[in-house]
C-alpha positions as CSV (number, residue, x, y, z in Angstrom):
1,M,-6.0,-23.2,16.3
2,T,-8.8,-22.4,18.7
3,T,-11.6,-20.0,19.3
4,T,-10.9,-17.9,22.4
5,P,-12.1,-14.5,23.6
6,Y,-10.6,-11.7,21.6
7,P,-8.4,-9.1,23.4
8,T,-10.1,-6.0,24.7
9,P,-10.7,-3.1,22.2
10,R,-8.2,-1.0,24.1
11,Q,-5.5,-3.6,23.5
12,G,-6.5,-4.0,19.9
13,W,-6.4,-0.3,19.0
14,T,-3.1,0.1,20.9
15,V,-1.6,-2.6,18.6
16,V,-3.2,-0.9,15.5
17,A,-1.6,2.5,16.5
18,I,1.8,0.9,16.8
19,L,1.5,-0.9,13.5
20,I,0.3,2.4,11.8
21,A,3.3,4.2,13.0
22,T,5.5,1.3,11.8
23,A,3.9,1.5,8.4
24,I,4.6,5.2,8.1
25,L,8.2,4.5,9.1
26,S,8.4,1.8,6.5
27,Y,7.1,3.9,3.7
28,T,9.3,6.8,4.6
29,D,12.4,4.5,4.3
30,R,11.0,3.1,1.1
31,Q,10.0,6.3,-0.7
32,V,12.6,8.8,0.4
33,L,15.0,7.8,-2.4
34,S,12.6,9.6,-4.9
35,L,13.6,12.9,-3.3
36,L,17.3,12.2,-3.7
37,V,17.5,11.1,-7.4
38,D,19.7,13.8,-8.7
39,P,22.2,14.0,-5.7
40,I,22.5,10.2,-5.7
41,R,23.0,10.1,-9.5
42,S,25.7,12.8,-9.3
43,G,27.4,11.4,-6.1
44,L,27.7,7.9,-7.4
45,R,28.0,8.8,-11.1
46,I,25.2,6.5,-12.2
47,S,22.7,6.8,-15.0
48,D,19.0,7.5,-15.0
49,T,18.4,3.8,-15.9
50,Q,20.4,2.7,-12.8
51,V,18.4,5.2,-10.7
52,S,15.2,3.7,-12.0
53,L,16.4,0.2,-11.0
54,L,17.1,1.5,-7.4
55,L,13.6,3.1,-7.2
56,G,11.7,0.1,-8.7
57,T,13.3,-3.2,-9.5
58,A,15.8,-3.6,-6.6
59,F,13.0,-3.0,-4.1
60,A,9.9,-4.5,-5.8
61,L,11.5,-7.7,-7.0
62,V,12.6,-8.9,-3.5
63,Y,9.5,-7.4,-1.8
64,G,7.2,-9.3,-4.0
65,V,9.1,-12.6,-4.1
66,A,10.2,-12.7,-0.5
67,G,6.7,-11.9,0.7
68,L,5.4,-15.3,-0.2
69,P,7.7,-17.4,2.0
70,L,7.6,-14.8,4.7
71,G,3.8,-14.9,4.7
72,Y,3.9,-18.7,5.0
73,L,6.4,-18.3,7.9
74,A,4.2,-15.8,9.6
75,D,1.4,-18.3,9.8
76,R,3.6,-20.6,11.8
77,V,5.9,-18.5,14.0
78,S,5.5,-15.3,16.1
79,R,4.3,-12.5,13.8
80,R,5.4,-9.9,16.3
81,N,9.0,-11.2,16.3
82,L,9.0,-11.3,12.5
83,I,7.9,-7.6,12.3
84,F,10.6,-6.7,14.9
85,A,13.2,-8.4,12.7
86,G,11.8,-6.8,9.6
87,V,12.1,-3.3,11.1
88,V,15.7,-4.0,12.1
89,V,16.6,-5.3,8.6
90,W,15.0,-2.5,6.6
91,S,16.5,0.2,8.9
92,I,20.0,-1.4,8.4
93,G,19.3,-1.4,4.7
94,T,18.4,2.3,4.6
95,I,21.5,3.2,6.6
96,A,23.6,1.0,4.2
97,C,22.1,3.0,1.3
98,G,23.6,6.1,2.8
99,L,27.0,4.5,3.2
100,S,27.1,3.0,-0.3
101,R,30.1,3.8,-2.4
102,D,28.9,2.6,-5.8
103,F,25.8,1.3,-7.7
104,A,26.3,-2.3,-6.7
105,E,26.4,-1.5,-3.0
106,I,23.3,0.8,-3.1
107,F,21.4,-1.8,-5.3
108,F,22.1,-4.5,-2.8
109,S,21.2,-2.2,0.1
110,R,17.8,-1.5,-1.5
111,I,17.3,-5.3,-1.8
112,I,17.8,-5.5,2.0
113,V,15.2,-2.7,2.5
114,G,12.7,-4.7,0.4
115,L,13.4,-7.9,2.2
116,G,12.8,-6.3,5.6
117,E,9.6,-4.5,4.5
118,A,8.1,-7.5,2.8
119,V,7.1,-9.0,6.2
120,L,5.2,-6.0,7.6
121,S,1.8,-5.8,5.9
122,P,1.0,-9.6,5.8
123,A,2.1,-10.2,9.4
124,A,0.4,-7.0,10.6
125,I,-2.9,-7.6,9.0
126,S,-2.8,-11.2,10.3
127,I,-2.2,-10.0,13.8
128,I,-5.0,-7.4,13.6
129,S,-7.4,-10.2,12.4
130,D,-6.7,-12.0,15.7
131,Y,-7.1,-8.9,17.8
132,F,-10.5,-8.0,16.5
133,P,-13.7,-10.1,16.0
134,P,-15.1,-10.2,12.4
135,A,-17.7,-7.5,13.2
136,R,-14.9,-4.9,13.8
137,R,-12.1,-6.4,11.8
138,G,-12.7,-4.4,8.6
139,T,-12.5,-1.1,10.4
140,A,-9.2,-2.0,12.1
141,V,-7.7,-3.2,8.9
142,G,-8.9,0.0,7.2
143,F,-7.1,2.1,9.8
144,F,-3.9,0.1,9.3
145,L,-4.1,0.6,5.5
146,S,-4.6,4.3,6.1
147,G,-1.1,4.2,7.7
148,I,0.2,2.9,4.4
149,A,-1.6,5.7,2.5
150,I,-0.4,8.4,5.0
151,G,3.1,7.0,4.8
152,S,3.2,7.4,1.0
153,G,2.5,11.1,1.3
154,A,4.3,11.7,4.6
155,S,7.5,10.2,3.2
156,I,7.8,13.3,0.9
157,F,7.2,15.7,3.8
158,I,9.4,13.9,6.3
159,G,12.2,13.3,3.8
160,G,12.0,16.9,2.6
161,G,12.1,18.2,6.2
162,V,15.2,16.1,7.0
163,L,16.8,17.2,3.8
164,Q,16.2,20.9,4.7
165,L,17.5,20.3,8.2
166,V,20.7,18.8,6.9
167,E,21.2,21.5,4.3
168,S,20.7,24.2,7.0
169,G,23.8,22.8,8.8
170,A,22.0,21.1,11.7
171,L,24.8,18.5,11.7
172,A,27.7,21.0,11.4
173,G,30.4,20.3,13.9
174,T,29.6,16.6,14.1
175,A,31.5,13.6,12.8
176,L,28.9,13.4,9.9
177,A,29.3,17.0,8.8
178,H,31.6,16.1,5.9
179,Q,29.1,13.6,4.3
180,A,27.0,14.6,1.3
181,A,23.5,15.8,2.2
182,W,21.8,12.8,0.5
183,R,23.8,10.4,2.6
184,L,22.9,12.2,5.8
185,V,19.2,12.1,4.9
186,L,19.4,8.3,4.5
187,L,21.3,7.9,7.7
188,V,19.0,10.2,9.7
189,I,15.9,8.5,8.4
190,G,17.2,4.9,8.8
191,A,18.5,5.2,12.3
192,P,15.2,5.7,14.2
193,G,14.0,2.3,13.1
194,L,16.7,0.7,15.3
195,V,15.0,2.4,18.2
196,W,11.4,2.1,17.1
197,C,11.7,-1.7,16.6
198,F,11.6,-2.1,20.4
199,S,8.0,-0.7,20.5
200,I,7.0,-3.8,18.5
201,L,7.9,-5.9,21.5
202,L,5.0,-4.2,23.3
203,I,2.6,-6.2,21.1
204,A,1.5,-9.5,22.6
205,E,1.3,-12.2,20.1
206,P,-2.4,-13.0,19.9
207,V,-4.0,-16.5,19.9
208,R,-4.7,-17.5,16.3
209,Q,-8.5,-17.6,16.0
210,S,-10.2,-20.3,14.1
211,G,-12.7,-19.6,11.4
212,A,-15.5,-21.7,12.8
213,A,-17.2,-19.0,14.8
214,Q,-16.9,-16.6,11.9
215,A,-18.6,-18.9,9.4
216,G,-22.1,-18.4,10.8
217,A,-21.7,-14.6,10.8
218,I,-20.3,-14.2,7.4
219,G,-21.7,-17.0,5.3
220,G,-20.5,-20.6,5.9
221,A,-21.1,-21.6,2.3
222,W,-18.4,-19.1,1.2
223,R,-15.9,-20.4,3.7
224,Q,-15.8,-23.9,2.2
225,G,-13.0,-24.0,-0.3
226,G,-12.0,-20.5,0.9
227,W,-8.9,-20.1,-1.3
228,A,-10.9,-20.8,-4.5
229,R,-13.7,-18.5,-3.4
230,A,-11.3,-15.8,-2.6
231,A,-9.5,-15.9,-6.0
232,P,-11.8,-13.3,-7.7
233,V,-11.3,-10.9,-4.7
234,F,-7.5,-11.3,-5.1
235,L,-8.1,-10.2,-8.7
236,V,-10.2,-7.2,-7.7
237,V,-7.6,-6.0,-5.3
238,A,-4.8,-6.5,-7.8
239,L,-6.7,-4.7,-10.5
240,A,-7.3,-1.8,-8.1
241,S,-3.5,-1.7,-7.4
242,F,-2.8,-1.8,-11.1
243,V,-5.0,1.3,-11.7
244,D,-3.8,3.1,-8.5
245,N,-0.2,2.8,-9.7
246,A,-1.0,3.9,-13.2
247,T,-2.9,6.9,-12.0
248,G,-0.5,7.8,-9.2
249,A,2.5,7.6,-11.4
250,W,1.2,9.9,-14.1
251,A,-1.2,12.3,-12.4
252,P,1.5,14.8,-11.3
253,T,3.0,14.8,-14.8
254,L,-0.5,15.5,-16.2
255,L,-0.8,18.6,-14.1
256,I,2.7,19.8,-14.7
257,R,2.9,19.0,-18.4
258,G,-0.8,19.6,-19.4
259,F,-1.5,22.7,-17.2
260,H,2.0,24.1,-16.8
261,M,1.7,23.9,-13.0
262,D,4.8,24.4,-10.8
263,P,6.2,21.0,-9.7
264,A,6.6,22.1,-6.1
265,Q,3.0,23.3,-6.0
266,V,1.8,20.0,-7.5
267,G,3.8,18.0,-5.0
268,L,2.5,19.9,-2.0
269,Q,-1.2,20.2,-3.1
270,L,-1.7,16.8,-4.8
271,G,0.4,15.0,-2.2
272,L,-1.8,16.3,0.6
273,L,-5.0,15.7,-1.2
274,L,-4.0,12.1,-2.1
275,T,-3.0,11.4,1.5
276,L,-6.4,12.6,2.7
277,G,-8.3,10.9,-0.2
278,F,-6.7,7.5,-0.1
279,G,-6.3,7.4,3.6
280,G,-9.9,8.5,4.2
281,G,-11.1,6.0,1.6
282,V,-9.5,2.9,3.1
283,M,-10.7,3.9,6.6
284,A,-14.2,4.5,5.3
285,G,-14.0,1.2,3.3
286,G,-13.1,-0.8,6.4
287,A,-16.0,0.7,8.4
288,L,-18.5,0.2,5.6
289,A,-17.3,-3.4,5.3
290,D,-18.1,-4.1,8.9
291,R,-21.5,-2.4,8.7
292,A,-22.4,-4.3,5.5
293,A,-21.3,-7.6,7.0
294,A,-23.5,-7.1,10.0
295,Q,-26.5,-6.4,7.8
296,G,-26.1,-8.9,4.9
297,G,-22.9,-11.0,5.3
298,L,-20.2,-11.2,2.6
299,A,-22.6,-10.5,-0.2
300,A,-23.3,-7.1,1.3
301,K,-19.6,-6.4,1.4
302,L,-19.3,-7.2,-2.2
303,R,-22.1,-4.8,-3.0
304,V,-20.3,-2.0,-1.2
305,S,-17.2,-2.7,-3.2
306,L,-19.2,-2.8,-6.5
307,A,-20.9,0.5,-5.7
308,A,-17.6,2.2,-5.1
309,A,-16.1,0.6,-8.3
310,L,-18.9,1.9,-10.4
311,A,-18.6,5.4,-8.8
312,V,-14.9,5.4,-9.9
313,L,-15.9,5.5,-13.6
314,P,-17.2,9.1,-13.6
315,A,-14.1,10.2,-11.6
316,C,-11.9,8.6,-14.3
317,L,-13.8,10.6,-17.0
318,A,-13.3,13.8,-15.0
319,I,-9.5,13.3,-15.3
320,T,-9.8,14.3,-18.9
321,A,-11.3,17.7,-18.0
322,P,-9.7,20.8,-19.5
323,S,-9.5,22.4,-16.1
324,A,-6.6,21.9,-13.7
325,A,-8.9,22.5,-10.7
326,V,-11.2,19.7,-11.8
327,V,-8.3,17.3,-12.3
328,M,-6.9,18.2,-9.0
329,V,-10.2,17.2,-7.4
330,A,-10.9,14.2,-9.6
331,V,-7.7,12.4,-8.8
332,P,-8.1,12.4,-5.0
333,V,-11.8,11.4,-5.4
334,Y,-10.7,8.5,-7.6
335,F,-8.2,7.4,-4.9
336,A,-10.8,7.7,-2.1
337,L,-13.2,5.4,-4.0
338,S,-10.5,3.0,-4.9
339,G,-9.4,3.0,-1.3
340,V,-12.9,1.7,-0.4
341,V,-12.6,-1.1,-2.9
342,T,-9.2,-2.0,-1.6
343,A,-10.2,-2.0,2.1
344,V,-13.4,-4.0,1.5
345,G,-11.4,-6.5,-0.7
346,F,-8.8,-7.1,2.1
347,S,-11.6,-7.6,4.6
348,A,-13.4,-10.1,2.3
349,I,-10.2,-12.1,1.8
350,L,-9.7,-12.4,5.5
351,D,-13.3,-13.7,5.8
352,L,-12.8,-16.3,3.0
353,V,-9.4,-17.9,3.7
354,P,-8.8,-20.2,6.6
355,G,-7.7,-18.4,9.8
356,R,-4.4,-20.4,9.8
357,S,-3.5,-18.9,6.4
358,R,-4.3,-15.2,6.7
359,A,-0.7,-14.0,6.6
360,L,0.0,-16.1,3.5
361,A,-3.1,-14.8,1.9
362,M,-2.0,-11.2,2.5
363,S,1.4,-12.1,1.1
364,V,-0.2,-13.4,-2.1
365,S,-2.3,-10.3,-2.4
366,F,0.6,-8.0,-1.9
367,F,2.7,-10.0,-4.3
368,L,0.0,-9.6,-7.0
369,N,-0.2,-5.9,-6.1
370,V,3.5,-5.4,-6.6
371,A,4.0,-7.7,-9.6
372,F,0.9,-6.7,-11.5
373,G,0.1,-3.2,-10.1
374,A,3.5,-1.6,-9.6
375,G,5.1,-3.6,-12.4
376,L,2.6,-3.0,-15.2
377,G,0.3,-0.1,-14.1
378,P,2.6,2.9,-15.1
379,T,3.6,1.3,-18.4
380,A,-0.1,0.7,-19.3
381,V,-0.7,4.5,-19.4
382,A,2.3,5.0,-21.7
383,A,1.1,2.2,-24.0
384,A,-2.4,3.6,-24.1
385,G,-1.1,7.0,-25.0
386,A,1.0,5.6,-27.8
387,M,-1.3,3.0,-29.2
388,V,-4.9,4.2,-28.5
389,F,-4.9,8.0,-28.8
390,P,-3.5,10.2,-31.5
391,A,-0.3,12.3,-30.9
392,G,-1.1,15.5,-29.0
393,A,-4.0,14.0,-27.1
394,G,-2.1,14.4,-23.8
395,L,-1.9,12.3,-20.7
396,G,-5.5,12.8,-19.5
397,P,-7.2,10.5,-22.0
398,A,-4.6,7.8,-21.5
399,I,-4.9,7.8,-17.7
400,A,-8.7,7.9,-17.9
401,F,-8.8,5.0,-20.4
402,T,-6.4,2.8,-18.3
403,A,-8.3,3.6,-15.1
404,G,-11.7,3.1,-16.7
405,C,-10.8,-0.2,-18.3
406,G,-9.3,-1.5,-15.0
407,Y,-12.4,-0.5,-13.0
408,L,-14.8,-1.9,-15.6
409,L,-13.1,-5.3,-15.1
410,V,-13.3,-4.8,-11.3
411,S,-17.1,-4.1,-11.6
412,L,-17.6,-7.1,-13.9
413,T,-15.7,-9.4,-11.5
414,L,-17.7,-8.2,-8.5
415,G,-21.0,-8.5,-10.5
416,A,-20.2,-12.0,-11.5
417,M,-19.5,-13.0,-7.9
418,L,-22.8,-11.5,-6.7
419,L,-24.8,-13.3,-9.4
420,R,-23.6,-16.7,-8.0
421,P,-26.3,-18.4,-5.9
422,R,-23.9,-18.8,-2.9
423,A,-23.1,-15.0,-3.0
424,R,-26.8,-14.2,-2.8
425,T,-27.3,-16.4,0.2
426,A,-24.0,-15.5,2.0
């Protein structure tokens, strides 16, 4: 570990662009299965429960668990080479999904996809932290996180476009023409990763920067015992993920069920708005984190996050509005503000933990996000609807209650951090 000059901005942003494209590719491979539920269920003769295991458990379990040792490894070996291997592994896993003959094979293939993708975000954010000095790091991390947000929405558009292409007979006359459409979609989406992986080799593994030079700029008192100091921020980011998953899972159903909107219309409009909202939110959050740090150190970052968290609460209330148009605006506004909280949170974690442990820190955070956020968030809305509100109340109050409670806890956690003497002087 040493403190050396950072690479040039041009080099840094080139790396960020490559990693954003890789994140979009990753989320397309991850999410495309949601477009193919009925064809896969019919083709493999499996149940809805088995499909749900493919969509969630098979991927999330290995993604969360494998991320921890992979993050530890990324702090000790070439992160670029790990990402290269990850792209190859998840691409092979996606192709294997398209070739699967039964539930056991496709379940194992989804595990392979999760294993490959588990390395990307921790290693990528760690690389970015060594390409950019602290004053610009938040913006760069925010842009990378926007790739994740864009990928979540783009996966539907890309997957739908490939599906339409396949169904139009674009592969007629080829050796693949006799395959079912869902298989062809998975093969066509998985294969480009085996080419794109070589672009990762254009990234030069950066020198791992020490935290010594950063301590003066972002509050040396906070850097001592960094892992313990970062624990509340891990909680903040995990709570944000919890509420994001809860809201994202049920918002489309709220519009379809509560306002009798066409599912295709909801998918197109809400998908685009969520991509813009969350993507814009994390980019803005990264830039705000850098500006705040320059003016008031880590405490200023926490104040930005607290302001965004408090602003989420009215957006949560608006989700209960009796107007589909208001709900259609409230949900993306919620995600934009939550994106600010998330981006600032990641930036704060990178400031607090030792430079030699950043990949592991990101792995811990993503593990909590998957285990706590994806694992419990959607269920919390269903539980609130059944236990808190009377029958017939609809989904709006349950979503708003879950999101409001989550962000109330986020606000209290950030407020408690700012009340500590060290936070006020950082």
